[in-house]
C-alpha positions as a Markdown table, in Angstrom:
| # | Residue | x | y | z |
|---|---|---|---|---|
| 1 | Unk | 325.1 | 78.6 | -160.4 |
| 2 | Unk | 328.3 | 80.5 | -161.3 |
| 3 | Unk | 331.1 | 79.1 | -163.4 |
| 4 | Unk | 333.4 | 79.6 | -160.4 |
| 5 | Unk | 331.2 | 77.4 | -158.2 |
| 6 | Unk | 331.1 | 74.7 | -161.0 |
| 7 | Unk | 334.9 | 74.8 | -161.2 |
| 8 | Unk | 335.3 | 74.5 | -157.5 |
| 9 | Unk | 332.9 | 71.5 | -157.5 |
| 10 | Unk | 335.0 | 69.9 | -160.2 |
| 11 | Unk | 338.1 | 70.4 | -158.1 |
| 12 | Unk | 336.4 | 68.8 | -155.1 |
| 13 | Unk | 335.3 | 65.9 | -157.3 |
| 14 | Unk | 338.9 | 65.4 | -158.5 |
| 15 | Unk | 340.0 | 65.0 | -154.9 |
| 16 | Unk | 337.8 | 62.1 | -154.1 |
| 17 | Unk | 336.9 | 60.2 | -157.3 |
| 18 | Unk | 338.7 | 57.3 | -158.9 |
| 19 | Unk | 340.8 | 58.4 | -161.9 |
| 20 | Unk | 340.9 | 57.0 | -165.4 |
| 21 | Unk | 337.2 | 56.0 | -165.3 |
| 22 | Unk | 337.7 | 53.3 | -162.7 |
| 23 | Unk | 335.3 | 52.8 | -159.8 |
| 24 | Unk | 331.5 | 53.0 | -160.0 |
| 25 | Unk | 330.0 | 55.5 | -162.4 |
| 26 | Unk | 327.6 | 57.9 | -160.6 |
| 27 | Unk | 324.9 | 59.6 | -162.8 |
| 28 | Unk | 323.5 | 63.1 | -162.6 |
| 29 | Unk | 320.0 | 62.5 | -161.2 |
| 30 | Unk | 318.5 | 65.0 | -163.7 |
| 31 | Unk | 320.4 | 64.3 | -166.9 |
| 32 | Unk | 321.6 | 60.7 | -166.2 |
| 33 | Unk | 325.1 | 61.7 | -167.5 |
| 34 | Unk | 328.0 | 60.4 | -165.6 |
| 35 | Unk | 329.3 | 62.9 | -162.9 |
| 36 | Unk | 332.3 | 60.9 | -161.8 |
| 37 | Unk | 333.5 | 57.5 | -160.6 |
| 38 | Unk | 333.2 | 56.7 | -156.9 |
| 39 | Unk | 335.7 | 54.4 | -155.2 |
| 40 | Unk | 334.5 | 50.9 | -154.6 |
| 41 | Unk | 336.3 | 49.9 | -151.4 |
| 42 | Unk | 336.6 | 46.3 | -150.3 |
| 43 | Unk | 335.9 | 44.6 | -147.0 |
| 44 | Unk | 339.7 | 44.5 | -146.5 |
| 45 | Unk | 339.9 | 48.2 | -147.0 |
| 46 | Unk | 337.0 | 48.7 | -144.5 |
| 47 | Unk | 338.9 | 46.5 | -141.9 |
| 48 | Unk | 342.0 | 48.7 | -142.4 |
| 49 | Unk | 339.9 | 51.9 | -142.0 |
| 50 | Unk | 338.3 | 50.6 | -138.8 |
| 51 | Unk | 341.8 | 49.7 | -137.4 |
| 52 | Unk | 343.1 | 53.2 | -138.1 |
| 53 | Unk | 340.0 | 54.8 | -136.5 |
| 54 | Unk | 340.4 | 52.6 | -133.5 |
| 55 | Unk | 344.1 | 53.5 | -133.2 |
| 56 | Unk | 343.3 | 57.2 | -133.5 |
| 57 | Unk | 340.4 | 57.2 | -131.0 |
| 58 | Unk | 342.3 | 57.4 | -127.6 |
| 59 | Unk | 344.3 | 60.5 | -128.6 |
| 60 | Unk | 341.2 | 62.2 | -130.1 |
| 61 | Unk | 339.3 | 61.6 | -126.8 |
| 62 | Unk | 342.3 | 62.8 | -124.8 |
| 63 | Unk | 342.1 | 66.2 | -126.5 |
| 64 | Unk | 339.1 | 67.0 | -124.3 |
| 65 | Unk | 335.9 | 68.7 | -125.1 |
| 66 | Unk | 337.3 | 72.2 | -125.5 |
| 67 | Unk | 339.9 | 71.3 | -128.1 |
| 68 | Unk | 337.5 | 68.9 | -130.0 |
| 69 | Unk | 334.9 | 71.6 | -130.1 |
| 70 | Unk | 337.5 | 74.1 | -131.5 |
| 71 | Unk | 338.3 | 71.7 | -134.3 |
| 72 | Unk | 334.7 | 70.9 | -135.1 |
| 73 | Unk | 334.0 | 74.7 | -135.4 |
| 74 | Unk | 336.9 | 74.9 | -137.8 |
| 75 | Unk | 335.4 | 72.1 | -139.8 |
| 76 | Unk | 332.1 | 74.0 | -139.9 |
| 77 | Unk | 334.0 | 77.0 | -141.2 |
| 78 | Unk | 335.5 | 74.8 | -143.9 |
| 79 | Unk | 332.1 | 73.6 | -144.9 |
| 80 | Unk | 330.8 | 77.2 | -145.2 |
| 81 | Unk | 333.9 | 78.1 | -147.3 |
| 82 | Unk | 333.1 | 75.2 | -149.7 |
| 83 | Unk | 329.3 | 75.4 | -149.5 |
| 84 | Unk | 328.6 | 76.5 | -153.1 |
| 85 | Unk | 330.8 | 73.8 | -154.6 |
| 86 | Unk | 329.3 | 71.1 | -152.3 |
| 87 | Unk | 325.8 | 72.3 | -153.1 |
| 88 | Unk | 326.6 | 72.1 | -156.8 |
| 89 | Unk | 327.8 | 68.5 | -156.5 |
| 90 | Unk | 324.9 | 67.5 | -154.2 |
| 91 | Unk | 322.4 | 69.0 | -156.6 |
| 92 | Unk | 323.7 | 66.9 | -159.5 |
| 93 | Unk | 324.2 | 63.7 | -157.6 |
| 94 | Unk | 321.0 | 63.7 | -155.5 |
| 95 | Unk | 318.8 | 65.8 | -157.9 |
| 96 | Unk | 317.6 | 68.4 | -155.4 |
| 97 | Unk | 317.6 | 72.0 | -156.8 |
| 98 | Unk | 320.0 | 74.6 | -155.4 |
| 99 | Unk | 317.2 | 76.8 | -154.2 |
| 100 | Unk | 314.2 | 76.3 | -151.9 |
| 101 | Unk | 314.5 | 73.9 | -149.0 |
| 102 | Unk | 317.1 | 71.9 | -151.0 |
| 103 | Unk | 320.9 | 71.9 | -151.7 |
| 104 | Unk | 321.9 | 75.2 | -150.3 |
| 105 | Unk | 319.5 | 74.7 | -147.4 |
| 106 | Unk | 321.2 | 71.4 | -146.7 |
| 107 | Unk | 324.7 | 72.8 | -146.6 |
| 108 | Unk | 323.5 | 75.5 | -144.3 |
| 109 | Unk | 322.1 | 72.8 | -142.0 |
| 110 | Unk | 325.4 | 70.9 | -142.1 |
| 111 | Unk | 327.4 | 73.8 | -140.6 |
| 112 | Unk | 324.6 | 74.8 | -138.2 |
| 113 | Unk | 324.2 | 71.2 | -136.8 |
| 114 | Unk | 328.0 | 70.8 | -136.6 |
| 115 | Unk | 328.3 | 74.1 | -134.6 |
| 116 | Unk | 325.5 | 73.0 | -132.3 |
| 117 | Unk | 327.2 | 69.6 | -131.6 |
| 118 | Unk | 330.5 | 71.5 | -130.9 |
| 119 | Unk | 329.0 | 73.9 | -128.4 |
| 120 | Unk | 326.2 | 72.1 | -126.6 |
| 121 | Unk | 327.1 | 71.5 | -123.0 |
| 122 | Unk | 326.8 | 68.1 | -121.4 |
| 123 | Unk | 327.5 | 68.6 | -117.7 |
| 124 | Unk | 327.9 | 65.8 | -115.2 |
| 125 | Unk | 324.6 | 65.0 | -113.5 |
| 126 | Unk | 324.7 | 64.9 | -109.7 |
| 127 | Unk | 322.5 | 62.0 | -108.6 |
| 128 | Unk | 323.1 | 62.1 | -104.8 |
| 129 | Unk | 324.9 | 64.7 | -102.7 |
| 130 | Unk | 324.4 | 64.3 | -99.0 |
| 131 | Unk | 326.5 | 63.6 | -96.0 |
| 132 | Unk | 327.1 | 60.0 | -96.8 |
| 133 | Unk | 327.2 | 59.8 | -100.6 |
| 134 | Unk | 328.2 | 61.9 | -103.6 |
| 135 | Unk | 327.3 | 60.2 | -107.0 |
| 136 | Unk | 327.6 | 61.7 | -110.5 |
| 137 | Unk | 326.6 | 60.4 | -113.9 |
| 138 | Unk | 329.1 | 61.3 | -116.6 |
| 139 | Unk | 329.4 | 60.4 | -120.2 |
| 140 | Unk | 332.4 | 59.0 | -122.0 |
| 141 | Unk | 333.3 | 58.1 | -125.6 |
| 142 | Unk | 331.9 | 54.8 | -127.0 |
| 143 | Unk | 334.9 | 54.2 | -129.2 |
| 144 | Unk | 334.5 | 53.8 | -133.0 |
| 145 | Unk | 331.1 | 54.8 | -134.5 |
| 146 | Unk | 330.0 | 53.3 | -137.8 |
| 147 | Unk | 327.8 | 55.8 | -139.7 |
| 148 | Unk | 325.6 | 54.5 | -142.5 |
| 149 | Unk | 323.8 | 57.2 | -144.4 |
| 150 | Unk | 320.9 | 57.5 | -146.9 |
| 151 | Unk | 320.7 | 59.1 | -150.3 |
| 152 | Unk | 317.9 | 61.6 | -149.7 |
| 153 | Unk | 319.7 | 64.1 | -147.4 |
| 154 | Unk | 323.2 | 62.6 | -147.7 |
| 155 | Unk | 325.2 | 65.5 | -146.3 |
| 156 | Unk | 322.9 | 66.7 | -143.6 |
| 157 | Unk | 322.2 | 63.3 | -142.1 |
| 158 | Unk | 325.9 | 62.4 | -142.3 |
| 159 | Unk | 326.6 | 65.5 | -140.1 |
| 160 | Unk | 323.8 | 64.4 | -137.7 |
| 161 | Unk | 325.9 | 61.2 | -137.2 |
| 162 | Unk | 329.4 | 62.6 | -137.4 |
| 163 | Unk | 329.1 | 65.8 | -135.3 |
| 164 | Unk | 327.9 | 64.4 | -132.0 |
| 165 | Unk | 330.1 | 61.4 | -132.4 |
| 166 | Unk | 333.3 | 63.4 | -132.8 |
| 167 | Unk | 332.3 | 65.9 | -130.1 |
| 168 | Unk | 332.0 | 63.1 | -127.6 |
| 169 | Unk | 335.5 | 61.7 | -128.4 |
| 170 | Unk | 334.6 | 58.9 | -130.8 |
| 171 | Unk | 336.2 | 58.4 | -134.2 |
| 172 | Unk | 333.9 | 57.7 | -137.1 |
| 173 | Unk | 333.8 | 55.5 | -140.2 |
| 174 | Unk | 331.2 | 56.7 | -142.7 |
| 175 | Unk | 329.6 | 54.6 | -145.4 |
| 176 | Unk | 327.5 | 56.7 | -147.7 |
| 177 | Unk | 324.7 | 55.4 | -149.8 |
| 178 | Unk | 325.8 | 53.7 | -153.1 |
| 179 | Unk | 323.6 | 56.3 | -154.8 |
| 180 | Unk | 325.2 | 59.4 | -153.4 |
| 181 | Unk | 328.8 | 58.7 | -152.4 |
| 182 | Unk | 330.5 | 61.5 | -154.2 |
| 183 | Unk | 329.0 | 64.4 | -152.3 |
| 184 | Unk | 329.5 | 62.7 | -148.9 |
| 185 | Unk | 333.2 | 61.9 | -149.7 |
| 186 | Unk | 333.7 | 65.5 | -150.8 |
| 187 | Unk | 332.2 | 66.7 | -147.5 |
| 188 | Unk | 334.5 | 64.5 | -145.5 |
| 189 | Unk | 337.5 | 65.7 | -147.6 |
| 190 | Unk | 336.7 | 69.3 | -146.7 |
| 191 | Unk | 336.3 | 68.4 | -143.0 |
| 192 | Unk | 339.5 | 66.4 | -143.0 |
| 193 | Unk | 341.5 | 69.4 | -144.1 |
| 194 | Unk | 341.2 | 70.6 | -140.4 |
| 195 | Unk | 340.7 | 67.4 | -138.4 |
| 196 | Unk | 343.5 | 65.1 | -137.2 |
| 197 | Unk | 344.2 | 62.0 | -139.3 |
| 198 | Unk | 342.0 | 59.0 | -139.1 |
| 199 | Unk | 339.3 | 60.4 | -136.8 |
| 200 | Unk | 336.9 | 60.6 | -139.7 |
| 201 | Unk | 337.2 | 58.1 | -142.5 |
| 202 | Unk | 334.9 | 57.5 | -145.5 |
| 203 | Unk | 334.4 | 54.1 | -147.1 |
| 204 | Unk | 332.5 | 53.8 | -150.4 |
| 205 | Unk | 331.4 | 50.3 | -151.0 |
| 206 | Unk | 328.6 | 47.9 | -151.7 |
| 207 | Unk | 326.1 | 46.1 | -149.4 |
| 208 | Unk | 328.8 | 43.6 | -148.4 |
| 209 | Unk | 330.9 | 46.4 | -147.0 |
| 210 | Unk | 327.8 | 47.8 | -145.1 |
| 211 | Unk | 327.1 | 44.4 | -143.6 |
| 212 | Unk | 330.7 | 44.1 | -142.4 |
| 213 | Unk | 330.6 | 47.5 | -140.9 |
| 214 | Unk | 327.5 | 46.6 | -138.9 |
| 215 | Unk | 329.0 | 43.3 | -137.6 |
| 216 | Unk | 332.6 | 44.3 | -137.2 |
| 217 | Unk | 333.9 | 43.5 | -133.7 |
| 218 | Unk | 335.7 | 46.8 | -133.4 |
| 219 | Unk | 332.6 | 48.9 | -134.1 |
| 220 | Unk | 331.1 | 50.1 | -130.8 |
| 221 | Unk | 328.1 | 52.1 | -132.1 |
| 222 | Unk | 326.1 | 52.0 | -135.3 |
| 223 | Unk | 324.0 | 55.0 | -136.5 |
| 224 | Unk | 321.8 | 54.3 | -139.5 |
| 225 | Unk | 319.1 | 56.2 | -141.4 |
| 226 | Unk | 317.2 | 54.3 | -144.0 |
| 227 | Unk | 314.6 | 51.6 | -144.6 |
| 228 | Unk | 313.0 | 49.5 | -141.9 |
| 229 | Unk | 314.0 | 46.4 | -143.7 |
| 230 | Unk | 317.7 | 47.3 | -143.8 |
| 231 | Unk | 317.4 | 48.5 | -140.1 |
| 232 | Unk | 316.3 | 45.0 | -139.1 |
| 233 | Unk | 319.3 | 43.4 | -140.9 |
| 234 | Unk | 321.6 | 45.8 | -139.1 |
| 235 | Unk | 320.1 | 44.8 | -135.8 |
| 236 | Unk | 320.8 | 41.1 | -136.7 |
| 237 | Unk | 324.3 | 41.9 | -137.9 |
| 238 | Unk | 325.2 | 43.8 | -134.7 |
| 239 | Unk | 324.1 | 41.1 | -132.3 |
| 240 | Unk | 327.5 | 39.5 | -132.3 |
| 241 | Unk | 329.5 | 42.6 | -131.2 |
| 242 | Unk | 326.6 | 44.1 | -129.1 |
| 243 | Unk | 327.2 | 47.5 | -130.8 |
| 244 | Unk | 324.9 | 50.2 | -129.6 |
| 245 | Unk | 322.3 | 51.4 | -132.2 |
| 246 | Unk | 320.6 | 54.5 | -133.2 |
| 247 | Unk | 318.1 | 53.7 | -136.0 |
| 248 | Unk | 316.0 | 56.3 | -137.9 |
| 249 | Unk | 313.8 | 54.1 | -140.2 |
| 250 | Unk | 310.8 | 54.4 | -142.4 |
| 251 | Unk | 308.1 | 57.0 | -141.8 |
| 252 | Unk | 304.8 | 57.2 | -143.7 |
| 253 | Unk | 303.9 | 60.2 | -141.5 |
| 254 | Unk | 300.3 | 61.2 | -141.1 |
| 255 | Unk | 298.8 | 64.7 | -140.9 |
| 256 | Unk | 295.3 | 65.4 | -139.6 |
| 257 | Unk | 293.4 | 68.6 | -140.4 |
| 258 | Unk | 290.8 | 69.2 | -137.8 |
| 259 | Unk | 287.3 | 70.5 | -138.5 |
| 260 | Unk | 286.9 | 74.1 | -139.3 |
| 261 | Unk | 290.5 | 74.8 | -140.2 |
| 262 | Unk | 291.2 | 77.6 | -142.7 |
| 263 | Unk | 292.6 | 75.9 | -145.7 |
| 264 | Unk | 294.2 | 79.0 | -147.2 |
| 265 | Unk | 296.1 | 79.7 | -144.0 |
| 266 | Unk | 297.8 | 76.3 | -143.9 |
| 267 | Unk | 298.1 | 75.3 | -147.6 |
| 268 | Unk | 301.6 | 76.5 | -148.2 |
| 269 | Unk | 303.0 | 74.7 | -145.1 |
| 270 | Unk | 301.0 | 71.6 | -145.9 |
| 271 | Unk | 302.5 | 71.5 | -149.3 |
| 272 | Unk | 306.1 | 71.8 | -148.2 |
| 273 | Unk | 305.5 | 69.4 | -145.3 |
| 274 | Unk | 304.7 | 66.8 | -148.0 |
| 275 | Unk | 306.8 | 67.8 | -151.0 |
| 276 | Unk | 310.1 | 69.0 | -149.4 |
| 277 | Unk | 313.0 | 67.4 | -151.4 |
| 278 | Unk | 310.3 | 66.3 | -153.9 |
| 279 | Unk | 308.8 | 64.1 | -151.2 |
| 280 | Unk | 312.0 | 62.2 | -150.6 |
| 281 | Unk | 312.2 | 62.8 | -146.9 |
| 282 | Unk | 311.8 | 60.3 | -144.0 |
| 283 | Unk | 309.8 | 62.8 | -141.9 |
| 284 | Unk | 307.8 | 64.3 | -144.8 |
| 285 | Unk | 304.0 | 64.0 | -144.6 |
| 286 | Unk | 303.0 | 61.0 | -146.7 |
| 287 | Unk | 299.2 | 60.8 | -146.0 |
| 288 | Unk | 296.8 | 63.6 | -145.1 |
| 289 | Unk | 293.5 | 63.1 | -143.3 |
| 290 | Unk | 291.1 | 66.1 | -143.8 |
| 291 | Unk | 287.7 | 66.6 | -142.2 |
| 292 | Unk | 284.8 | 66.7 | -144.6 |
| 293 | Unk | 283.9 | 70.3 | -143.6 |
| 294 | Unk | 287.2 | 71.6 | -145.2 |
| 295 | Unk | 288.1 | 68.7 | -147.5 |
| 296 | Unk | 287.4 | 70.3 | -150.8 |
| 297 | Unk | 289.0 | 73.6 | -149.9 |
| 298 | Unk | 292.2 | 71.8 | -148.8 |
| 299 | Unk | 292.4 | 69.7 | -151.9 |
| 300 | Unk | 291.9 | 72.6 | -154.2 |
| 301 | Unk | 294.5 | 74.8 | -152.4 |
| 302 | Unk | 297.1 | 72.0 | -152.5 |
| 303 | Unk | 296.4 | 71.3 | -156.2 |
| 304 | Unk | 296.8 | 74.9 | -157.1 |
| 305 | Unk | 300.3 | 75.0 | -155.4 |
| 306 | Unk | 301.3 | 71.7 | -156.9 |
| 307 | Unk | 300.4 | 72.8 | -160.4 |
| 308 | Unk | 302.5 | 76.0 | -160.1 |
| 309 | Unk | 305.7 | 75.0 | -158.4 |
| 310 | Unk | 308.6 | 75.0 | -160.8 |
| 311 | Unk | 310.3 | 71.6 | -161.4 |
| 312 | Unk | 313.3 | 70.8 | -163.4 |
| 313 | Unk | 317.1 | 70.5 | -163.4 |
| 314 | Unk | 318.4 | 71.5 | -160.0 |
| 315 | Unk | 321.2 | 73.7 | -161.4 |
| 316 | Unk | 318.5 | 76.0 | -162.8 |
| 317 | Unk | 318.1 | 78.7 | -160.1 |
| 318 | Unk | 314.3 | 78.9 | -160.8 |
| 319 | Unk | 313.5 | 75.3 | -159.9 |
| 320 | Unk | 312.5 | 74.1 | -156.4 |
| 321 | Unk | 311.5 | 70.5 | -157.2 |
| 322 | Unk | 313.7 | 68.0 | -158.9 |
| 323 | Unk | 313.7 | 64.4 | -160.1 |
| 324 | Unk | 313.4 | 61.2 | -158.1 |
| 325 | Unk | 316.9 | 60.3 | -157.2 |
| 326 | Unk | 316.9 | 56.8 | -158.7 |
| 327 | Unk | 314.9 | 54.5 | -161.0 |
| 328 | Unk | 313.9 | 52.1 | -158.2 |
| 329 | Unk | 312.2 | 55.0 | -156.3 |
| 330 | Unk | 310.6 | 56.4 | -159.5 |
| 331 | Unk | 309.1 | 53.0 | -160.1 |
| 332 | Unk | 307.6 | 52.8 | -156.6 |
| 333 | Unk | 305.9 | 56.2 | -157.0 |
| 334 | Unk | 304.6 | 55.3 | -160.4 |
| 335 | Unk | 303.2 | 51.9 | -159.2 |
| 336 | Unk | 301.5 | 53.4 | -156.2 |
| 337 | Unk | 299.8 | 56.2 | -158.2 |
| 338 | Unk | 298.7 | 53.8 | -160.9 |
| 339 | Unk | 297.2 | 51.6 | -158.3 |
| 340 | Unk | 295.3 | 54.6 | -156.8 |
| 341 | Unk | 293.9 | 55.4 | -160.2 |
| 342 | Unk | 292.8 | 51.8 | -160.7 |
| 343 | Unk | 291.1 | 51.8 | -157.4 |
| 344 | Unk | 288.9 | 54.7 | -158.4 |
| 345 | Unk | 290.8 | 57.5 | -156.6 |
| 346 | Unk | 290.7 | 61.0 | -158.2 |
| 347 | Unk | 294.0 | 62.4 | -159.5 |
| 348 | Unk | 293.5 | 66.2 | -159.0 |
| 349 | Unk | 296.8 | 67.2 | -160.5 |
| 350 | Unk | 299.9 | 65.4 | -161.8 |
| 351 | Unk | 299.6 | 61.6 | -161.7 |
| 352 | Unk | 302.2 | 61.0 | -164.4 |
| 353 | Unk | 305.9 | 61.2 | -165.4 |
| 354 | Unk | 307.3 | 64.3 | -166.9 |
| 355 | Unk | 309.6 | 62.9 | -169.6 |
| 356 | Unk | 310.2 | 66.2 | -171.2 |
| 357 | Unk | 312.1 | 67.2 | -168.1 |
| 358 | Unk | 314.1 | 64.0 | -167.8 |
| 359 | Unk | 314.0 | 60.2 | -167.2 |
| 360 | Unk | 313.2 | 60.3 | -163.5 |
| 361 | Unk | 310.9 | 63.3 | -163.2 |
| 362 | Unk | 307.4 | 62.8 | -161.8 |
| 363 | Unk | 304.9 | 65.6 | -161.7 |
| 364 | Unk | 303.7 | 66.8 | -158.3 |
| 365 | Unk | 300.6 | 64.7 | -157.6 |
| 366 | Unk | 297.6 | 65.3 | -155.5 |
| 367 | Unk | 295.3 | 62.3 | -155.1 |
| 368 | Unk | 291.8 | 62.8 | -153.6 |
| 369 | Unk | 288.8 | 60.6 | -152.8 |
| 370 | Unk | 291.1 | 57.7 | -151.9 |
| 371 | Unk | 290.3 | 55.0 | -149.4 |
| 372 | Unk | 292.5 | 54.6 | -146.3 |
| 373 | Unk | 293.3 | 51.0 | -147.3 |
| 374 | Unk | 294.7 | 52.0 | -150.7 |
| 375 | Unk | 298.4 | 51.1 | -151.3 |
| 376 | Unk | 299.3 | 54.7 | -151.8 |
| 377 | Unk | 298.2 | 55.4 | -148.2 |
| 378 | Unk | 299.4 | 52.2 | -146.6 |
| 379 | Unk | 302.9 | 52.1 | -148.2 |
| 380 | Unk | 305.5 | 54.8 | -148.0 |
| 381 | Unk | 305.7 | 56.4 | -151.4 |
| 382 | Unk | 308.8 | 58.6 | -150.7 |
| 383 | Unk | 308.1 | 60.8 | -153.7 |
| 384 | Unk | 305.9 | 63.7 | -155.0 |
| 385 | Unk | 302.5 | 62.1 | -154.6 |
| 386 | Unk | 300.2 | 63.0 | -151.6 |
| 387 | Unk | 297.0 | 61.0 | -150.9 |
| 388 | Unk | 294.3 | 63.0 | -149.1 |
| 389 | Unk | 291.7 | 61.0 | -147.2 |
| 390 | Unk | 288.4 | 62.4 | -146.2 |
| 391 | Unk | 287.0 | 61.7 | -142.7 |
| 392 | Unk | 283.9 | 62.7 | -140.9 |
| 393 | Unk | 284.6 | 61.4 | -137.4 |
| 394 | Unk | 287.7 | 62.6 | -135.6 |
| 395 | Unk | 288.2 | 59.3 | -133.7 |
| 396 | Unk | 288.2 | 57.5 | -137.0 |
| 397 | Unk | 290.9 | 59.8 | -138.3 |
| 398 | Unk | 293.2 | 59.1 | -135.3 |
| 399 | Unk | 292.6 | 55.4 | -135.6 |
| 400 | Unk | 293.6 | 55.5 | -139.3 |
| 401 | Unk | 296.6 | 57.7 | -138.6 |
| 402 | Unk | 297.8 | 55.4 | -135.9 |
| 403 | Unk | 296.9 | 52.2 | -137.7 |
| 404 | Unk | 300.3 | 51.6 | -139.3 |
| 405 | Unk | 303.3 | 50.1 | -137.6 |
| 406 | Unk | 305.3 | 53.3 | -138.1 |
| 407 | Unk | 305.7 | 56.4 | -135.9 |
| 408 | Unk | 308.5 | 58.8 | -137.0 |
| 409 | Unk | 306.5 | 62.1 | -137.2 |
| 410 | Unk | 303.0 | 63.3 | -137.4 |
| 411 | Unk | 301.2 | 66.6 | -137.5 |
| 412 | Unk | 297.9 | 68.2 | -136.4 |
| 413 | Unk | 296.4 | 71.3 | -138.1 |
| 414 | Unk | 293.8 | 73.6 | -136.6 |
| 415 | Unk | 292.9 | 77.3 | -136.1 |
| 416 | Unk | 292.7 | 76.4 | -132.4 |
| 417 | Unk | 296.2 | 75.7 | -131.1 |
| 418 | Unk | 294.8 | 74.4 | -127.8 |
| 419 | Unk | 292.7 | 71.9 | -129.6 |
| 420 | Unk | 295.7 | 70.9 | -131.7 |
| 421 | Unk | 297.9 | 70.4 | -128.6 |
| 422 | Unk | 295.3 | 68.2 | -127.1 |
| 423 | Unk | 294.9 | 66.2 | -130.3 |
| 424 | Unk | 298.7 | 65.8 | -130.6 |
| 425 | Unk | 298.7 | 63.6 | -127.5 |
| 426 | Unk | 296.7 | 61.0 | -129.4 |
| 427 | Unk | 299.2 | 60.6 | -132.2 |
| 428 | Unk | 301.6 | 57.6 | -131.9 |
| 429 | Unk | 304.9 | 59.1 | -133.2 |
| 430 | Unk | 308.2 | 60.3 | -131.9 |
| 431 | Unk | 307.4 | 63.9 | -132.9 |
| 432 | Unk | 304.1 | 65.7 | -133.4 |
| 433 | Unk | 304.2 | 69.1 | -135.2 |
| 434 | Unk | 301.4 | 71.7 | -134.8 |
| 435 | Unk | 300.4 | 73.6 | -138.0 |
| 436 | Unk | 303.6 | 72.5 | -139.7 |
| 437 | Unk | 305.3 | 69.2 | -140.6 |
| 438 | Unk | 308.9 | 68.0 | -140.7 |
| 439 | Unk | 310.7 | 71.0 | -139.2 |
| 440 | Unk | 313.7 | 70.1 | -137.1 |
| 441 | Unk | 315.9 | 72.0 | -134.7 |
| 442 | Unk | 319.4 | 71.0 | -133.6 |
| 443 | Unk | 318.6 | 71.3 | -129.9 |
| 444 | Unk | 315.2 | 69.4 | -130.1 |
| 445 | Unk | 315.6 | 65.6 | -129.8 |
| 446 | Unk | 314.3 | 63.6 | -132.8 |
| 447 | Unk | 313.6 | 59.9 | -133.1 |
| 448 | Unk | 310.9 | 57.4 | -134.0 |
| 449 | Unk | 308.7 | 54.8 | -132.3 |
| 450 | Unk | 307.3 | 51.4 | -133.5 |
| 451 | Unk | 309.0 | 50.3 | -136.8 |
| 452 | Unk | 310.4 | 53.8 | -137.4 |
| 453 | Unk | 313.4 | 52.9 | -135.2 |
| 454 | Unk | 314.7 | 53.9 | -131.8 |
| 455 | Unk | 317.3 | 56.2 | -130.2 |
| 456 | Unk | 317.4 | 60.0 | -130.1 |
| 457 | Unk | 319.4 | 62.5 | -132.1 |
| 458 | Unk | 320.1 | 66.2 | -131.6 |
| 459 | Unk | 320.8 | 68.3 | -128.6 |
| 460 | Unk | 321.9 | 67.0 | -125.2 |
| 461 | Unk | 320.1 | 63.7 | -125.8 |
| 462 | Unk | 321.9 | 63.2 | -129.1 |
| 463 | Unk | 325.3 | 63.6 | -127.3 |
| 464 | Unk | 324.3 | 61.0 | -124.8 |
| 465 | Unk | 323.3 | 58.6 | -127.5 |
| 466 | Unk | 326.9 | 58.5 | -128.8 |
| 467 | Unk | 328.4 | 58.0 | -125.4 |
| 468 | Unk | 328.5 | 55.5 | -122.6 |
| 469 | Unk | 327.2 | 56.5 | -119.1 |
| 470 | Unk | 329.5 | 56.0 | -116.1 |
| 471 | Unk | 328.5 | 56.5 | -112.5 |
| 472 | Unk | 331.2 | 57.9 | -110.2 |
| 473 | Unk | 330.2 | 57.3 | -106.6 |
| 474 | Unk | 332.0 | 58.0 | -103.4 |
| 475 | Unk | 331.8 | 59.4 | -99.8 |
| 476 | Unk | 329.7 | 62.4 | -99.2 |
| 477 | Unk | 330.3 | 65.6 | -97.2 |
| 478 | Unk | 331.1 | 63.7 | -94.0 |
| 479 | Unk | 334.5 | 62.9 | -95.4 |
| 480 | Unk | 336.4 | 60.2 | -97.1 |
| 481 | Unk | 336.7 | 57.6 | -94.3 |
| 482 | Unk | 334.5 | 54.5 | -94.6 |
| 483 | Unk | 332.1 | 54.1 | -91.8 |
| 484 | Unk | 333.4 | 51.7 | -89.1 |
| 485 | Unk | 337.0 | 52.0 | -90.1 |
| 486 | Unk | 339.8 | 54.1 | -88.6 |
């Protein structure tokens, strides 16, 4: 990371943080040194922000799709122009390295998704067009969207929420995670350099502020990415105002390697399907079921990669794995791996902290010969530890994979793509990937089933999810006179 990028990141930080040491101290995930001080907004300040967003919404919607798209493309240009500074701040606050599928990758995804939101067409749908009736389905703005984001991909997921919402004529109030507010507020500041006042507002507060956002009578739509437990509370909070919801919740995604699959051909993709962002990804592979015929080969191949991937401070250009973002998540990973050891599972590589790197670093861990009912399999670890479960009967593997009350993503791995496609239909998840895991495309809808949430994001379906449908129905080609009248 160049000195100029670090200087630009410091300038961005000065724009959004509280001065004189006030506000909440935000630590560097790798070094635990204080990066800056995030504002701690009150419920009263949230109420004011929502009022401003509500007042700005009609004029924003009235601009029309073409002008809003033009402004969103300008916002994407602004993100690109500040990408290195934002990546620097993100790497420090979240912990993810600059390189690999991490900080720079995330900033590239921000502008790419925003451009797609700006340019994707959503045409009126003609429902009936005959001599008596012409009916169309159109989509209009919801109003004010409350966007509540996570700490693992704080910028990219914020854009997933912001981009479609603004494109459809809504205004947006964003509440970032308490763990990663600085990078999100900096992203909003960059976008607001080109957007009209009050169409995009950031509020950095505690859980009381988040609860108020979900229950506020002037919030028309809530978009939330995070834990299932918090998602349930948002559903309860939103009951009073009947806000529409899009919820992307916990995953614990399963992967199944079918009999006879070439381990060497899939090992690299298997590894990154599980360990992207040091395992801190909702749609990462959290448990892997491998047929006995290739089990040892898959375990050995993954262990070799895990033992060689560079981990350390994200600002070091050589590293591609970083720390756990926070102590609570570090403790979850440690507890689950220790439980696996106690149950007799075999730690092939890793299985311990890496204190020489920093307080929250945990070595990439491969756990083999583990039972399906072990806590490391049944609970979402959300970190750099992958349990690999041996199976002998394919039906048993699918029963195990589908046995949890989650269904965000899943994957099937095979030399035979036709067999993989057939097997994919047996998986209970919103998305099934073939010979890969976790890859997303801005035009391909994404969402979960079961306790992994509901609602779709991305592409045309994502635009519809932040809009309200309206049917416009009238006379057909015969004319405009009602039958039986002059």
